[in-house]
C-alpha positions in Angstrom: -107.0 42.0 27.5 -109.3 45.1 27.7 -109.2 46.6 31.2 -112.6 47.9 32.4 -113.2 51.4 33.5 -113.8 50.1 37.1 -110.3 48.6 37.2 -108.8 51.9 35.7 -110.6 53.9 38.3 -109.5 51.8 41.2 -105.9 51.7 40.2 -106.0 55.5 39.7 -107.8 55.9 43.1 -105.8 53.3 45.0 -102.3 53.6 43.6 -99.8 51.0 44.6 -97.6 52.1 47.4 -94.4 51.0 48.8 -94.6 48.5 51.7 -94.4 49.6 55.2 -91.0 49.1 56.9 -92.5 46.3 58.7 -93.5 44.4 55.5 -90.8 42.5 53.2 -91.4 43.6 49.6 -91.8 40.9 47.0 -89.3 42.4 44.6 -86.5 44.9 44.9 -88.1 48.5 45.5 -86.1 49.6 42.5 -88.4 47.5 40.3 -91.7 48.8 39.1 -94.9 47.4 40.5 -96.5 45.0 37.8 -99.9 47.0 38.7 -99.1 50.6 38.3 -96.2 53.0 37.6 -96.2 56.5 36.1 -93.7 56.9 33.2 -93.5 60.4 32.0 -96.7 61.5 33.6 -98.9 58.7 32.3 -100.5 56.0 34.3 -99.3 52.8 33.3 -101.0 49.4 33.9 -99.8 45.8 33.5 -102.0 42.7 33.9 -100.6 41.3 37.1 -101.4 37.8 36.3 -100.7 37.1 32.6 -99.2 40.4 31.0 -101.6 39.8 28.2 -101.8 43.5 27.5 -100.7 46.8 28.8 -102.8 50.0 29.0 -102.1 53.6 29.4 -104.7 56.0 30.8 -104.1 59.4 29.2 -106.6 62.4 29.2 -109.5 60.0 30.3 -108.9 57.5 27.5 -107.8 54.0 28.0 -105.3 53.0 25.2 -104.6 49.2 25.1 -101.4 48.0 23.8 -100.6 44.4 22.3 -98.9 41.8 24.5 -94.9 41.7 24.2 -93.8 38.9 22.1 -91.7 36.0 23.3 -90.2 33.0 21.9 -89.1 29.5 22.2 -85.1 30.2 22.2 -83.2 29.1 25.2 -81.6 32.1 27.5 -79.0 31.9 30.2 -79.5 34.5 33.1 -76.4 35.1 35.0 -77.4 37.3 38.3 -76.0 37.1 41.7 -79.1 38.8 43.2 -81.7 36.2 44.1 -84.7 38.6 44.0 -83.6 40.0 40.4 -82.7 36.8 39.1 -86.2 35.2 39.8 -87.9 38.3 38.5 -85.9 38.1 35.4 -86.5 34.4 34.9 -90.4 34.5 35.6 -90.6 37.2 32.9 -88.6 35.1 30.5 -90.5 31.8 31.1 -93.7 33.5 31.0 -92.8 34.7 27.4 -92.2 31.2 26.5 -88.4 30.9 26.7 -86.7 28.2 28.0 -84.3 29.5 30.9 -81.1 28.4 32.7 -79.8 30.2 35.5 -76.2 30.9 37.1 -75.2 33.2 39.8 -71.4 33.3 38.9 -69.2 32.9 35.8 -67.9 29.2 36.4 -71.7 27.8 36.6 -72.3 30.0 33.6 -69.6 28.8 31.3 -70.3 25.1 32.5 -73.9 25.5 31.4 -72.9 27.2 27.9 -70.3 24.3 27.4 -73.0 21.6 28.2 -76.0 23.0 26.6 -75.8 24.0 22.9 -79.4 25.0 22.8 -78.4 28.4 24.8 -78.6 31.0 22.2 -78.6 34.2 24.4 -76.5 35.0 27.6 -78.3 37.6 29.7 -75.7 38.7 32.4 -75.3 41.1 34.9 -72.1 43.1 34.4 -71.0 43.3 38.2 -70.8 39.8 39.4 -68.9 38.6 42.5 -66.0 36.0 41.8 -63.1 36.0 39.4 -65.1 36.8 36.3 -67.6 40.0 35.6 -70.2 39.8 33.0 -67.9 41.1 30.2 -65.3 38.3 30.9 -68.0 35.7 31.1 -69.4 37.0 27.6 -65.7 36.8 26.2 -65.3 33.3 27.3 -68.9 32.1 26.3 -68.2 33.5 22.8 -65.0 31.3 22.5 -67.3 28.2 23.6 -70.3 29.3 21.2 -69.3 31.9 18.6 -72.8 32.7 17.7 -74.1 33.3 21.3 -75.9 36.5 21.5 -75.0 38.6 24.5 -77.4 41.2 26.5 -75.8 42.9 29.5 -77.6 44.6 32.4 -76.5 46.9 35.0 -77.8 49.3 37.6 -74.5 51.3 37.4 -73.7 53.9 34.8 -69.8 53.4 35.1 -68.9 49.8 34.5 -66.8 47.5 32.2 -69.0 48.1 29.1 -69.3 51.9 29.1 -66.7 54.2 28.2 -67.0 58.1 28.3 -71.0 57.6 28.1 -70.7 55.1 25.1 -71.3 51.4 24.7 -68.5 49.5 23.2 -69.3 48.5 19.8 -71.6 45.5 19.3 -72.7 45.5 22.9 -76.5 45.3 23.8 -77.5 46.8 27.1 -80.8 47.0 29.2 -80.4 49.2 32.4 -81.9 48.1 35.7 -84.5 48.6 36.7 -86.3 47.1 33.7 -89.9 46.1 33.3 -91.7 43.1 31.8 -92.2 44.8 28.3 -88.9 46.3 28.0 -87.1 43.0 28.9 -89.6 41.3 26.2 -88.9 43.8 23.5 -85.2 43.8 23.9 -84.8 40.1 23.7 -87.2 39.7 21.0 -85.3 42.4 18.9 -82.1 40.7 19.6 -83.2 37.2 18.2 -85.0 39.1 15.3 -81.9 40.8 14.2 -80.2 37.7 13.3 -83.1 36.5 11.2 
């Protein structure tokens, strides 16, 4: 989808701002707006309705990028924060994936045991309850040995990072992630197996 000059001008002249204290945000403030962000000095736009394309405005030039690739695989999202889980599952469903949700380990493991279609576990590392994300992944792989696992965390120090390095074989996407970043990471993980 090509963004017109009027849209680009309107977005630059009227950037998205954080809500006033009296307004309730629709997503955690640490998550980027689906309309505008400015990574590394560039203005970045994402289509707020369909995410069909992304565009960068750089030195008065509008550069359109192709849409992220999705798929039809089945993913289990384990996240205790309702807003983050909703944000994540909305992205994955929009990309065409079938998505199951869980807020803690016991539910996640029950779903993996009962749904052989689940091919990827996307789990937060820090979860309430007796099992953290790493422990859920370890138990889940006992139930489904070919299960792919993608961890997410907003904290630098956790159960999968040691001395600044990931454990071998661990895949991680750091919060806050955006639509394009999550889409690319998930697709990369499925494509690596083919």
